[in-house]
C-alpha angles and dihedrals in degrees: 000000000000121000122260089252093056092044092052091046091053091047091051091048091052092049091047089054091052092049092045092051090049090054089050090053090050091050094055099033116029092183088072094059096105093049093046093047088053091051091048090052090049092050093049092048090050090050093051092049093047092048089056091048091049091053090050096047115104107164136060090241090056090052092050090055091048092048090052091049092051092048091051090049091050090055091046093050090048091054091048092050091048088052090059095060 
């Protein structure tokens, strides 16, 4: 099991990638600005909620559940970004 620090670092990296890709979409297609801003807000809200859950987690089982939730969110964000292109 990775440490909380590593888990939060990976979460932040994933959210940064989502935000960066949204900005790229905005750069090449300004008509998608509203949709990308909404996705950015969703990603930041997810990050904030997950950070709170990570701080509260105390057991390995809790971390497994959180890892699965982050992986599912990563797939979901990927599908949403691909839908913007």
